[in-house]
C-alpha positions in Angstrom: -13.0 -12.1 -25.3 -10.2 -11.9 -27.9 -10.0 -12.2 -31.6 -13.6 -13.5 -32.0 -14.9 -10.2 -30.7 -13.1 -8.1 -33.3 -15.9 -8.4 -35.7 -18.3 -7.1 -33.1 -16.4 -4.0 -32.3 -16.2 -2.2 -35.7 -13.9 0.5 -34.3 -10.9 -0.5 -35.4 4.3 3.0 -28.0 5.2 4.3 -26.6 8.0 5.6 -28.1 10.8 4.1 -26.4 12.9 6.7 -27.2 15.2 4.3 -28.2 16.8 1.9 -26.2 15.3 1.6 -23.0 11.8 2.0 -22.4 9.0 2.5 -24.5 8.3 5.7 -23.1 7.5 7.1 -19.8 6.7 10.3 -18.6 10.2 10.4 -17.6 11.6 8.9 -20.6 9.7 11.0 -22.7 10.9 14.3 -22.0 14.5 14.7 -21.9 16.5 17.8 -22.1 16.3 19.5 -25.4 19.3 21.5 -26.4 21.0 23.3 -29.3 23.4 20.8 -30.8 27.0 21.9 -30.4 26.1 25.3 -28.9 28.2 26.9 -26.2 26.7 28.0 -22.8 25.2 31.3 -22.0 27.2 33.8 -20.0 27.4 32.6 -16.4 25.6 34.3 -13.5 27.7 34.4 -10.3 26.9 31.4 -8.1 26.3 33.5 -5.1 23.3 35.1 -6.8 21.4 31.9 -6.2 19.9 31.6 -2.7 17.4 29.4 -1.0 14.7 31.8 -2.2 16.1 33.0 -5.5 17.0 30.8 -8.5 18.0 27.2 -8.8 21.2 25.2 -8.9 22.2 22.5 -11.5 25.2 20.1 -10.9 26.8 17.8 -13.4 29.1 15.0 -12.3 32.0 14.5 -14.7 33.4 11.8 -12.4 33.2 8.9 -14.9 35.4 10.9 -17.2 38.1 11.9 -14.6 36.5 15.2 -13.5 34.5 16.4 -10.6 31.1 17.9 -10.0 30.5 21.3 -11.7 27.5 23.4 -10.7 25.8 26.4 -12.1 23.2 28.9 -11.1 20.2 30.3 -13.0 18.4 33.1 -11.1 15.3 32.9 -13.3 14.9 29.3 -14.5 11.8 28.5 -16.5 12.6 24.9 -17.4 15.2 22.3 -16.3 16.6 22.6 -19.8 17.2 26.3 -19.4 18.7 25.7 -16.0 21.3 23.4 -17.6 22.0 25.6 -20.5 22.0 28.8 -18.6 24.0 27.2 -15.9 26.9 27.3 -18.4 26.8 23.8 -19.9 27.0 22.8 -23.5 25.1 19.8 -24.8 24.8 17.6 -27.9 22.2 15.2 -29.0 22.0 12.2 -31.2 21.7 12.2 -35.0 18.4 10.3 -34.8 16.8 12.0 -31.8 18.1 15.4 -32.5 18.3 18.1 -29.9 15.8 16.4 -27.8 18.0 13.8 -26.2 21.1 14.8 -24.2 23.9 12.6 -25.4 26.9 14.7 -24.4 27.5 17.5 -21.8 30.5 19.7 -21.5 31.7 22.7 -19.4 34.8 24.8 -19.6 35.4 24.0 -15.9 36.5 20.6 -17.0 39.0 19.7 -19.7 38.6 22.8 -21.7 34.9 22.2 -22.3 35.2 18.8 -24.0 31.7 17.2 -24.2 31.3 13.8 -22.7 31.1 10.9 -23.6 33.5 11.5 -26.5 32.8 10.2 -30.0 35.2 7.4 -29.3 33.0 6.1 -26.5 29.5 7.0 -27.9 28.7 7.8 -31.5 25.5 9.6 -30.6 23.8 8.3 -33.7 21.0 6.5 -31.9 19.9 6.7 -28.3 22.7 5.7 -26.0 23.0 2.4 -24.2 20.9 1.8 -21.2 23.9 1.5 -19.0 25.6 4.6 -20.2 23.6 7.8 -20.5 22.9 11.1 -18.7 20.2 10.6 -16.1 18.3 13.5 -14.6 17.7 14.0 -10.8 16.0 16.6 -8.8 15.5 17.8 -5.2 13.1 20.3 -3.7 14.0 22.7 -0.9 14.6 20.8 2.3 14.7 17.4 0.5 17.7 15.5 1.7 17.9 12.9 -1.1 17.6 12.9 -4.9 14.5 11.8 -6.8 14.6 10.7 -10.4 12.7 13.4 -12.2 9.2 12.4 -13.4 9.4 15.0 -16.1 11.9 15.8 -18.7 14.1 18.9 -18.4 12.1 20.9 -20.9 8.8 20.2 -19.0 10.1 20.5 -15.5 9.7 24.0 -14.0 12.2 24.5 -11.2 11.2 26.5 -8.2 13.3 28.8 -6.0 15.8 26.7 -4.0 15.5 23.6 -6.2 18.6 21.7 -7.3 19.0 19.5 -10.4 21.7 16.9 -11.1 22.9 15.1 -14.2 24.8 11.9 -13.7 26.4 9.6 -16.4 26.0 5.9 -16.0 23.0 3.5 -15.5 19.9 3.5 -13.4 17.4 0.7 -12.9 13.6 0.8 -13.4 12.9 1.8 -9.8 15.5 4.6 -9.7 17.4 2.8 -6.9 20.7 2.7 -8.7 22.8 5.4 -10.3 22.0 8.2 -7.9 24.4 11.1 -7.6 27.2 10.4 -5.2 26.8 13.8 -3.7 23.8 15.0 -1.7 21.5 17.9 -2.6 22.9 19.9 0.3 26.4 19.5 -1.1 25.4 21.6 -4.1 22.4 23.6 -2.8 22.6 27.4 -2.7 24.4 28.5 0.5 25.3 24.9 1.2 21.8 23.8 1.9 21.4 26.0 5.0 18.5 28.4 4.5 18.4 31.7 6.3 16.4 31.0 9.5 14.4 34.1 8.9 13.2 32.6 5.6 12.2 29.2 6.8 10.0 29.1 9.9 10.6 26.2 12.3 7.3 26.2 14.2 4.7 26.9 11.6 3.9 30.2 9.8 3.1 33.4 11.8 -0.6 33.7 11.0 -3.6 34.0 13.2 -5.8 31.1 14.1 -9.1 30.7 12.2 -12.0 28.3 12.5 -13.8 26.1 10.0 -17.6 26.4 9.9 -18.1 22.6 10.5 -22.0 22.7 10.6 -22.0 24.4 7.2 -19.6 21.8 5.8 -21.8 19.0 7.2 -24.8 20.6 5.4 -22.9 20.6 2.2 -21.9 17.0 2.6 -25.5 16.0 3.3 -26.5 17.8 0.1 -24.2 15.5 -1.9 -26.1 12.4 -0.9 -28.3 10.7 -3.4 -31.6 9.6 -1.7 -29.9 10.8 1.5 -27.9 7.6 1.7 -25.0 7.5 -0.7 -22.9 9.5 -3.2 -23.0 9.0 -6.9 -20.8 10.4 -9.6 -22.1 12.9 -12.1 -24.2 11.2 -14.8 -24.3 7.9 -12.9 -26.8 6.1 -10.7 -24.2 3.7 -9.3 -23.0 4.4 -5.8 -19.6 5.7 -5.3 -18.8 3.8 -2.1 -15.4 5.4 -1.7 -16.8 8.9 -1.4 -19.7 7.6 0.6 -17.3 6.4 3.3 -15.7 9.9 3.2 -19.2 11.4 3.7 -19.7 9.1 6.7 -16.4 10.2 8.3 -17.3 13.8 7.8 -20.8 13.5 9.3 -19.5 11.5 12.3 -17.0 14.3 13.0 -19.5 17.1 12.5 -22.5 15.9 14.5 -22.0 12.4 15.9 -24.8 9.9 15.6 -27.7 11.2 13.5 -30.5 9.8 11.3 -28.5 10.9 8.2 -25.4 9.1 9.3 -27.3 6.0 10.2 -28.8 5.9 6.8 -25.4 6.3 5.2 -23.9 3.5 7.3 -26.9 1.2 6.5 -26.3 1.9 2.7 -22.6 1.1 3.1 -23.5 -2.2 4.9 -25.9 -3.2 2.2 -23.3 -2.5 -0.5 -20.4 -4.1 1.3 -20.3 -7.1 -1.1 -20.4 -4.9 -4.2 -17.8 -2.5 -2.9 -15.3 -4.7 -1.1 -15.9 -8.2 -2.5 -16.5 -7.5 -6.2 -14.1 -10.3 -7.2 -16.3 -12.9 -5.4 -16.9 -14.2 -1.9 -14.0 -16.7 -2.2 -11.5 -14.1 -3.4 -9.5 -11.6 -1.3 -11.4 -8.4 -0.7 -10.4 -5.1 -1.9 -8.3 -4.3 1.1 -8.7 -0.5 0.8 -12.5 -0.9 0.6 -12.6 -3.4 3.5 -10.5 -1.1 5.7 -12.7 1.9 4.9 -15.9 -0.1 5.8 -14.3 -1.5 8.9 -13.4 2.1 10.0 -17.0 3.2 9.4 -18.3 0.4 11.6 -15.7 1.2 14.4 -16.3 4.9 14.3 -20.1 4.5 14.5 -20.1 1.8 17.3 -20.8 -1.0 14.8 -19.2 -4.5 14.4 -16.5 -4.7 11.8 -16.6 -8.5 12.1 -20.2 -8.5 10.9 -20.7 -5.6 8.6 -22.9 -6.3 5.6 -22.5 -10.0 6.4 -18.7 -9.9 6.3 -15.9 -10.3 8.8 -13.9 -7.4 7.5 -11.1 -7.7 10.0 -10.7 -11.4 9.6 -10.5 -11.1 5.8 -7.9 -8.4 6.1 -5.8 -10.5 8.4 -6.0 -13.5 6.0 -4.9 -11.6 2.9 -1.4 -10.3 3.7 1.3 -10.9 1.1 3.8 -13.4 2.2 6.3 -12.3 -0.5 6.7 -9.9 -3.4 6.8 -8.8 -6.0 3.9 -11.0 -7.1 0.5 -10.5 -8.6 -1.4 -8.1 -6.3 1.7 -7.8 -4.0 4.5 -5.3 -4.4 6.3 -6.6 -1.4 6.1 -8.8 1.7 3.6 -7.3 4.2 1.3 -5.7 1.7 -2.4 -6.2 2.1 -3.2 -8.0 -1.2 -4.2 -5.7 -4.0 -3.3 -2.4 -2.3 -1.5 0.0 -4.6 -1.3 3.2 -2.4 0.2 3.9 0.9 -3.0 5.3 2.4 -4.8 1.9 1.7 -2.0 0.1 3.6 -2.3 2.6 6.4 -6.1 2.4 6.7 -6.0 -1.4 6.7 -3.5 -1.4 9.6 -5.6 1.3 11.4 -8.8 -0.8 10.9 -7.1 -3.7 12.6 -5.8 -1.6 15.5 -9.1 0.0 16.1 -10.8 -3.4 16.1 -8.5 -4.7 18.8 -6.4 -6.8 16.5 -2.6 -6.7 16.5 -1.7 -6.2 12.9 0.8 -8.6 11.3 4.2 -7.2 12.0 5.1 -7.1 8.3 2.1 -4.9 7.5 3.4 -2.2 9.9 7.0 -2.7 8.6 5.7 -1.9 5.1 4.5 1.4 6.3 7.9 2.3 7.6 9.4 1.3 4.2 7.3 4.1 2.6 9.0 6.7 4.7 11.6 8.6 2.6 14.9 10.0 3.9 13.4 13.4 4.5 10.6 12.0 6.6 7.9 12.3 4.0 5.8 9.3 3.0 5.3 8.3 -0.6 1.7 7.8 -1.7 2.6 4.9 -4.0 3.2 1.5 -2.4 6.7 1.3 -3.7 9.1 -1.6 -3.4 11.6 -1.4 -0.6 14.5 0.8 -1.6 12.8 2.2 -4.7 12.9 5.9 -5.5 11.0 7.7 -2.7 9.3 11.1 -2.9 6.5 11.8 -0.4 3.7 14.2 0.2 2.1 15.9 3.2 -1.3 14.0 3.0 0.2 10.5 3.1 2.8 11.6 5.6 0.1 12.8 8.0 -2.0 9.7 7.8 0.9 7.2 8.1 2.4 9.2 11.0 -0.9 8.9 12.9 -1.1 5.2 12.2 2.5 4.5 13.2 2.0 6.5 16.4 -1.0 4.4 17.2 0.8 1.2 16.4 3.6 2.2 18.8 7.3 1.5 18.7 8.1 3.9 16.0 8.8 7.1 17.8 11.9 8.1 15.8 10.1 7.5 12.5 7.1 9.5 13.6 9.3 12.4 14.8 11.1 12.4 11.5 7.7 12.7 9.7 6.6 15.5 12.0 9.8 17.4 11.2 9.1 17.0 7.5 5.6 18.3 8.0 6.8 21.4 9.9 9.4 22.1 7.2 6.9 21.5 4.3 4.3 23.9 5.7 4.1 27.1 3.5 4.1 30.6 5.0 0.4 30.8 4.3 -0.3 27.9 6.7 -1.1 25.5 3.9 0.6 22.4 2.7 1.4 21.7 -0.9 0.2 18.7 -2.8 3.7 17.6 -3.6 7.3 18.6 -2.7 8.4 21.8 -4.4 4.9 23.2 -5.1 4.1 26.6 -3.7 0.3 26.2 -4.0 -1.8 25.0 -1.1 -3.8 21.8 -1.3 -6.9 21.3 0.9 -6.7 17.5 1.4 -2.9 17.7 2.1 -3.4 20.6 4.5 -6.2 18.8 6.3 -4.4 15.5 6.8 -1.3 17.4 7.9 -3.3 19.5 10.4 -4.9 16.3 11.9 -1.5 14.7 12.4 0.3 17.8 13.8 -2.5 18.4 16.4 -2.5 14.8 17.5 1.3 14.7 17.7 1.6 17.8 19.8 2.3 20.5 17.2 -0.7 22.7 18.1 0.5 25.9 16.6 1.4 24.5 13.2 -2.0 22.7 13.2 -3.9 25.9 14.1 -2.2 27.8 11.3 -3.1 25.0 8.8 -6.8 25.2 10.0 -6.7 29.0 9.7 -5.7 28.6 6.0 -8.4 25.9 5.5 -11.0 28.3 7.0 -10.1 30.8 4.2 -10.7 28.1 1.6 -14.1 27.1 2.7 -16.7 28.0 0.0 -19.9 29.9 0.6 -22.0 26.8 0.4 -19.8 25.1 3.1 -17.7 22.7 1.1 -14.0 22.8 0.1 -12.3 22.5 -3.3 -9.1 20.6 -3.8 -6.6 23.4 -4.5 -6.0 26.9 -3.3 -8.6 29.2 -4.8 -10.9 26.4 -6.1 -14.4 27.4 -6.8 -16.1 24.0 -6.8 -16.4 21.7 -3.7 -15.3 18.1 -3.6 -16.1 15.4 -1.0 -12.5 14.1 -0.9 -11.3 17.6 0.1 -14.2 18.5 2.4 -14.2 15.3 4.6 -10.7 15.6 5.9 -11.2 19.4 6.3 -14.2 18.7 8.6 -12.1 16.3 10.7 -9.3 18.9 11.0 -11.9 21.6 11.9 -13.4 19.2 14.5 -10.0 18.6 16.1 -10.2 14.9 15.4 -8.7 12.3 13.0 -9.4 8.7 11.8 -7.5 7.3 14.8 -9.7 8.9 17.4 -13.0 9.7 15.6 -16.1 8.2 17.2 -19.7 8.8 17.5 -19.8 7.4 21.1 -20.8 10.2 23.5 -18.7 10.2 26.6 -20.4 10.2 29.9 -21.0 13.9 30.8 -19.5 15.2 34.0 -22.1 17.9 34.2 -25.5 18.5 32.6 -25.2 19.8 29.0 -26.1 23.4 28.5 -27.3 23.0 24.9 -29.1 20.2 23.2 -27.1 18.1 20.6 -27.6 19.2 17.0 -28.1 16.9 14.0 -27.4 17.5 10.4 -30.4 18.5 8.2 -31.5 15.9 5.7 -31.9 18.1 2.6 -32.3 16.1 -0.6 -29.5 16.9 -3.0 -30.0 18.3 -6.5 -29.2 15.6 -9.0 -25.7 16.2 -10.6 -25.5 17.1 -14.3 -25.1 14.3 -16.7 -21.9 13.5 -18.6 -18.6 11.8 -17.9 -15.2 11.4 -19.6 -13.0 14.1 -21.1 -14.2 16.9 -23.4 -12.7 15.6 -26.6 -13.6 18.6 -28.7 -11.7 20.8 -26.2 -8.9 18.3 -26.3 -8.7 18.4 -30.1 -8.7 22.2 -30.0 -5.7 22.1 -27.7 -3.8 19.7 -30.0 -4.5 21.7 -33.1 -4.0 25.2 -31.7 -1.4 27.2 -33.6 0.6 27.5 -30.4 1.1 23.7 -30.4 0.8 22.4 -34.0 3.6 24.2 -35.9 2.2 25.6 -39.1 -0.6 23.1 -38.7 1.7 20.4 -39.9 3.8 19.0 -37.0 4.8 19.3 -33.4 8.3 20.6 -32.7 11.0 19.1 -30.5 11.7 22.4 -28.9 14.6 24.7 -29.5 14.9 27.5 -32.1 15.4 25.4 -35.3 11.9 24.2 -35.9 12.9 20.5 -35.7 9.9 18.2 -35.9 9.1 15.6 -33.3 7.8 13.1 -35.7 6.8 10.6 -33.1 4.7 13.1 -31.3 3.2 14.3 -34.6 2.1 10.7 -35.3 0.6 10.5 -31.8 -1.4 13.7 -32.5 -2.6 12.3 -35.8 -3.8 9.1 -34.2 -5.7 11.2 -31.6 -7.4 13.2 -34.3 -8.3 10.1 -36.2 -9.9 8.5 -33.2 -12.2 11.5 -32.5 -13.0 12.7 -36.0 -13.4 16.2 -34.6 -11.0 18.0 -37.0 -10.4 15.9 -40.1 -9.0 18.8 -42.1 -6.3 19.2 -39.5 -5.6 15.5 -39.7 -5.5 15.7 -43.5 -2.9 18.5 -43.2 -0.6 16.4 -41.0 -0.9 13.3 -43.2 -0.2 15.2 -46.4 2.9 16.8 -44.8 4.2 13.4 -43.8 3.2 11.5 -47.0 4.4 14.1 -49.4 7.9 14.4 -48.0 7.3 17.6 -46.0 10.4 19.0 -44.3 10.8 20.5 -40.9 12.9 23.4 -40.0 16.1 21.3 -40.3 15.0 20.0 -43.8 14.2 16.5 -42.3 11.3 14.3 -43.4 9.6 11.6 -41.4 12.0 9.0 -42.9 14.9 10.7 -41.3 13.1 9.5 -38.2 12.1 6.0 -39.3 15.5 5.4 -41.0 13.7 3.0 -43.4 16.1 1.6 -45.9 19.2 2.4 -43.8 21.5 0.3 -41.6 19.7 1.9 -38.6 16.1 1.2 -39.7 13.9 1.5 -36.6 11.2 -1.3 -36.4 8.9 0.6 -34.0 9.2 3.9 -35.9 8.4 2.2 -39.2 5.5 0.4 -37.7 4.1 3.6 -36.3 4.3 5.5 -39.6 2.9 2.5 -41.5 0.0 2.3 -39.0 -1.0 5.9 -39.6 -1.0 5.3 -43.4 -3.4 2.4 -42.8 -5.6 4.3 -40.4 -6.2 7.1 -43.0 -6.4 4.7 -45.9 -3.1 5.7 -47.5 -0.7 3.1 -48.9 1.9 2.0 -46.3 3.9 0.6 -49.2 4.3 4.0 -50.6 4.1 6.5 -47.7 6.5 9.4 -48.0 8.0 7.6 -50.9 9.0 4.5 -48.9 7.7 1.0 -48.6 7.3 0.6 -44.9 5.9 -2.9 -45.0 8.9 -4.1 -46.9 11.0 -2.3 -44.4 9.4 -4.1 -41.5 9.9 -7.4 -43.2 13.6 -6.6 -43.6 13.8 -5.5 -40.0 12.8 -8.8 -38.5 15.9 -10.2 -36.6 17.0 -13.7 -37.4 19.2 -13.8 -34.2 20.3 -11.8 -31.3 23.1 -9.4 -32.2 26.5 -9.7 -30.5 27.7 -6.8 -28.4 28.5 -4.0 -29.0 25.9 -4.3 -31.8 22.6 -3.6 -30.2 20.4 -3.7 -33.3 18.6 -7.0 -32.4 17.3 -7.9 -29.0 16.6 -11.5 -30.0 15.3 -13.6 -32.9 11.9 -12.3 -33.9 12.4 -8.8 -32.6 12.4 -5.9 -35.0 15.7 -4.1 -35.4 16.3 -1.3 -32.9 12.9 -1.9 -31.4 13.9 -1.8 -27.7 10.4 -1.7 -26.2 7.2 -3.8 -26.2 5.6 -0.7 -27.6 7.8 -0.7 -30.7 7.4 -4.5 -31.2 3.6 -4.2 -30.9 3.4 -1.4 -33.4 5.4 -3.4 -35.9 3.1 -6.4 -35.4 -0.1 -4.3 -35.9 1.2 -2.7 -39.1 2.2 -6.1 -40.6 -1.0 -7.8 -39.7 -3.1 -4.9 -41.0 -1.2 -5.2 -44.2 -2.2 -8.8 -44.4 1.4 -9.9 -43.9 0.6 -12.2 -41.0 2.9 -14.9 -42.4 5.9 -12.5 -42.5 5.0 -11.4 -39.0 5.0 -14.9 -37.4 8.4 -14.5 -35.7 7.6 -11.0 -34.4 4.2 -12.2 -33.1 5.8 -15.2 -31.4 8.5 -13.0 -29.8 5.9 -10.6 -28.5 3.8 -13.4 -27.1 6.8 -14.9 -25.4 7.5 -11.7 -23.5 4.2 -12.0 -21.5 4.7 -12.9 -17.8 3.3 -16.4 -17.6 1.9 -15.9 -14.1 0.5 -12.4 -14.1 -0.4 -11.9 -17.7 1.4 -8.6 -17.9 4.1 -7.4 -20.3 7.4 -5.7 -19.4 8.3 -2.3 -20.8 11.7 -3.2 -22.4 13.1 -5.5 -25.0 14.9 -7.6 -24.0 12.7 -7.8 -20.8 14.0 -6.7 -17.4 11.3 -8.3 -15.2 9.1 -5.3 -14.7 5.3 -5.3 -15.4 3.8 -2.3 -17.1 0.1 -1.2 -17.8 0.9 0.8 -20.9 2.9 -2.0 -22.6 0.4 -4.7 -21.5 -2.4 -2.7 -23.1 -0.4 -2.2 -26.3 0.6 -5.9 -26.6 -3.0 -7.0 -26.0 -4.2 -4.8 -28.8 -1.5 -6.3 -31.1 -2.2 -9.9 -30.3 -6.0 -9.4 -30.4 -5.6 -8.4 -34.0 -3.9 -11.6 -35.0 -6.3 -14.0 -36.9 -7.5 -17.0 -35.0 -7.8 -17.7 -31.4 -4.3 -18.7 -30.6 -3.7 -15.6 -28.4 -7.2 -15.1 -27.0 -6.3 -16.5 -23.6 -3.2 -14.4 -23.4 -5.3 -11.3 -24.2 -7.9 -12.2 -21.6 -5.2 -12.7 -19.0 -3.6 -9.3 -19.9 -6.9 -7.5 -19.5 -7.6 -9.1 -16.2 -4.2 -7.9 -15.0 -4.7 -4.4 -16.2 -8.1 -4.2 -14.5 -6.5 -5.4 -11.2 -4.1 -2.4 -11.3 -6.8 0.3 -11.4 -6.5 2.7 -8.5 -9.4 3.9 -6.3 -9.9 7.1 -8.3 -10.0 5.3 -11.6 -6.4 6.0 -12.6 -3.6 3.5 -13.3 0.0 3.5 -12.0 2.7 4.6 -14.5 6.2 5.9 -14.4 5.0 9.4 -13.3 2.6 8.1 -10.6 -1.1 8.1 -11.2 -0.6 8.5 -15.0 -2.8 10.0 -17.6 -1.0 7.9 -20.3 -1.5 4.7 -18.4 -5.2 5.4 -17.8 -5.7 6.2 -21.5 -4.0 3.1 -22.7 -5.8 1.0 -20.1 -9.1 2.3 -21.6 -8.0 1.2 -25.0 -6.9 -2.2 -23.8 -9.9 -2.9 -21.6 -12.2 -1.8 -24.4 -11.2 -5.0 -26.2 -13.8 -6.5 -23.8 -15.9 -3.5 -23.0 -18.8 -5.6 -21.8 -16.8 -7.2 -19.1 -14.8 -4.2 -18.1 -17.4 -1.4 -18.5 -17.1 -0.2 -14.9 -13.4 0.1 -15.0 -13.5 1.9 -18.3 -16.0 4.4 -17.0 -13.9 5.1 -13.9 -10.8 5.6 -16.0 -12.5 8.0 -18.3 -13.7 10.0 -15.3 -10.2 10.0 -14.0 -9.0 11.4 -17.4 -11.7 14.1 -17.2 -10.4 15.1 -13.8 -6.9 15.7 -15.3 -8.2 17.8 -18.2 -7.3 21.5 -17.9 -9.3 24.6 -18.9 -7.2 24.9 -22.1 -8.4 21.4 -23.2 -5.0 19.7 -22.5 -4.1 17.1 -19.9 -1.7 16.9 -17.0 1.0 14.2 -17.1 -0.2 12.6 -13.9 -2.4 13.3 -10.9 0.7 14.0 -8.8 3.4 16.5 -9.5 3.7 19.5 -11.7 0.4 20.9 -13.0 -0.2 22.1 -16.6 -1.1 20.7 -20.0 1.4 18.4 -21.7 1.2 17.7 -25.4 2.2 14.0 -25.2 -0.1 13.2 -22.4 -2.9 15.0 -24.2 -2.5 13.1 -27.5 -2.8 9.8 -25.6 -5.7 11.0 -23.4 -7.7 12.3 -26.3 -7.2 9.2 -28.5 -7.2 6.6 -25.7 -10.4 7.8 -24.0 -12.3 6.8 -27.2 -11.4 3.2 -26.4 -10.6 2.4 -30.0 -7.8 -0.1 -30.4 -4.9 0.8 -32.7 -5.6 -2.4 -34.5 -9.1 -1.3 -35.5 -8.7 2.5 -35.8 -9.7 4.0 -39.2 -10.6 7.4 -40.4 -11.5 8.3 -44.0 -10.2 11.6 -45.4 -12.6 11.7 -48.2 -14.1 15.2 -48.6 -11.4 16.8 -46.5 -9.2 19.8 -47.4 -5.8 20.4 -46.0 -5.4 23.7 -44.1 -3.4 26.4 -45.9 0.1 27.2 -44.7 -0.1 30.2 -42.3 0.9 33.4 -43.9 3.7 33.9 -41.4 5.5 31.9 -38.8 8.2 32.6 -36.3 11.7 32.6 -37.7 14.2 30.4 -35.9 16.7 32.2 -33.7 20.2 30.9 -33.6 21.8 30.9 -30.1 25.4 31.8 -29.7 26.5 31.1 -26.1 29.7 32.2 -24.5 32.4 30.5 -22.4 33.2 29.7 -18.8 36.2 28.4 -16.9 36.8 26.0 -14.0 38.7 23.1 -12.7 38.5 19.5 -11.4 37.0 18.2 -8.3 34.0 20.3 -7.4 34.5 23.7 -9.0 32.7 26.9 -9.6 33.2 28.1 -13.1 32.8 31.7 -12.1 35.5 31.2 -9.4 36.1 29.2 -6.2 33.9 31.4 -4.0 30.1 31.4 -3.3 27.4 28.9 -2.6 27.7 25.8 -0.6 29.9 22.8 -0.4 33.3 22.7 -2.1 31.7 22.1 -5.5 32.4 23.6 -8.8 29.8 25.8 -10.5 29.0 27.8 -13.5 26.5 30.6 -13.8 23.7 31.3 -16.2 21.2 33.6 -17.9 17.9 32.6 -19.5 18.0 31.7 -23.2 14.2 32.2 -23.4 13.2 28.9 -25.0 9.7 29.5 -23.6 8.0 27.6 -26.5 10.1 24.5 -26.2 8.7 23.0 -23.0 5.4 21.8 -24.3 6.7 19.2 -26.7 8.6 16.9 -24.4 7.1 14.9 -21.6 6.1 11.5 -22.8 8.0 9.8 -25.6 5.8 8.4 -28.3 2.9 6.4 -27.1 2.7 7.1 -23.5 5.0 6.1 -20.7 6.5 2.8 -19.8 7.7 2.1 -16.3 11.2 1.5 -17.5 11.3 4.9 -19.0 11.6 6.4 -15.5 15.3 6.4 -16.1 15.7 8.0 -19.5 15.1 11.5 -20.6 14.3 11.8 -24.3 12.2 14.2 -26.3 12.4 13.1 -29.9 13.4 10.2 -32.0 13.8 6.9 -30.5 12.5 3.5 -31.4 8.9 4.5 -32.3 
């Protein structure tokens, strides 16, 4: 693969919001604010309770002050919580009101905003070691989590607490945490009213799941009565087939149907678990699942499909990490999720093998401070935020392993606290909506660990969610069944779990009164054809009047109509990739090319800074690339020569501190991410300026990890490895003439493919990330023949994250709802067209007319508040919890601002976990 394949394809970052990362779900969406505006009138702190409103705390400690907190009884976004909590904010000249550069409050030093101009000019995005980071905690959560969303996209729930801390954080979120705990600032000091938080499960009656009906539904999902296939495919989905086997075993024990499923899994063991080859390490998650199938059905896991599954698991445990395929010592090689690690440990335990001690230790390292267990196989000490499903499974496995009573008890306490009044368990901390898989796994663990009442109430809730045909959907109120939801519900309804499940019939103590039943073998109806996202619906979402301001640009939030030019370019690339609304694309391009001005009279070149002392290499590259894609002249786009600007922006040496314009020789000025560097390279090469781009190409190539083939997110590099940046760098180097970088591209694609998760997604800063999956599709499509299966799985994952309005979630985990940045990347990325090859003629198109009317910006004039040092309440020393300062707040009503701010520029880079920006930045 590589450059030689470019001619065969014929189809043609992440915006690091400056400095740090090239983007990330986190990075991307920082708090938007009204520059220089004062806070809204403060609500009394005592009006916030564990069930009403949310608290925000800002630590002015680095500036000689204390912690000041505020209350908003009706927060709609984290931004409004900050603003309505009584705090003033100020952004950067380049990024505008989308990046919090300064925060002030009258409770400290007469409202002076910090850092002061003497410390930070707030012209460009602040230094990576000196910025306001954003932290969150849900009710009952004992420690802070770095927010996976920006403040304008996060929607706080009752009892939540937010914190803003000035300083530095690392890529994993392990440094720079608040020095105070969530309970220190939580409403009522973090002690909920006992009447509001049940301690032994909700007070609801016990119900029963119709297990036989669920088993019939599972059987109907089997293709040829032996395996599961995805819609529109004939290839077995072995993962879901193992789920079907577990469900059938729990529902009816041994049966002809189950025997046929087990036989099909055995015949496909090589394809499923040993796809990399017989001499390579198996897919540990797949090997563990197959081993459990054998153990549950009285088979031999040491000779299943011709493989010694247990022996191969034992032999492939990471001796150290991080390393390729290993996050840390004790990982089963290639495992990315906590459940895969747990299942591998369990498979060994059930097979009579003592698991290597480090593999069990790794499970304990996934347990967060509040007792929850994170689904991602994080590095030890990395930011930890768990969920009920993973917690339930890991608690069961640790209990079976023995010697971890305190840890298991801690997880049980978390589960009891996380259970909703309905009896359900949410999919993630802070959610108030029940999740079937999470509730089912939690119920299994609670019953096995002695919490019968809590388990019964969870099963009662599950019984209400069972669909008429017998299956279960994923979320509360779902109308379509799914195997991954139904299988654990069947186990919960059968009072069993993966630790104890078996088809072995115990010797009866008295004659049976009824004959055993078996599951009917009804042949399923073939699923409808089709896979991947609905791109027409996605384009309709991107071009809807509610999102695309006057049909010309996306806004950065706030009342002034300020454009987010980076996001606008992202949308244009998505439209160009699909071709589904070329008139809308033409309208955006004309606006940018003809010097169109936003609500603050800014043009696109107020964002690129071309021709100025702060020219942004990534931003210029991105704008030039759009001109090239639509066959406009990048040497005269918006009245500026962007190609000449890029040539002038090539650094001849690393700049000396405090000047941060040049990361190193060959970098572009103010291009602080691999994304920005890659965009500049693509633009120069497409302009036939390969000679002028030699130094930037060389610098980009040198950033590749020599062993893994991955690229980091930041420039200069910090040692991380990132799917998004690796895909972008591969696209850039694949465009360079000749074969000098072909091997590097091949190695990068192999690394990307190795990071694919079991559901087809890819890990990113926000978890199982839409951005990362979309960029992975584009990268892997450079060699579509080799990576066709991975691309198909990723596109199906993207389809699963598309909402009814056509937009996409930020990630599989966390807050639900369509996000503009994630949607631009998902729509464009799912086409598989490389940015190096993307082109779209605008011949025959007509720009859309300007709407006859549009909302008039509303100026906000906040009021004042008072307070003092230490930990103060700006509305007075009384109320709330802890001895912390606070301010109050009322909603400003920036309802339309949230949609524009989650992922900066082109997707999300891992490093961006620690920055919150919404506009501007390096690309």
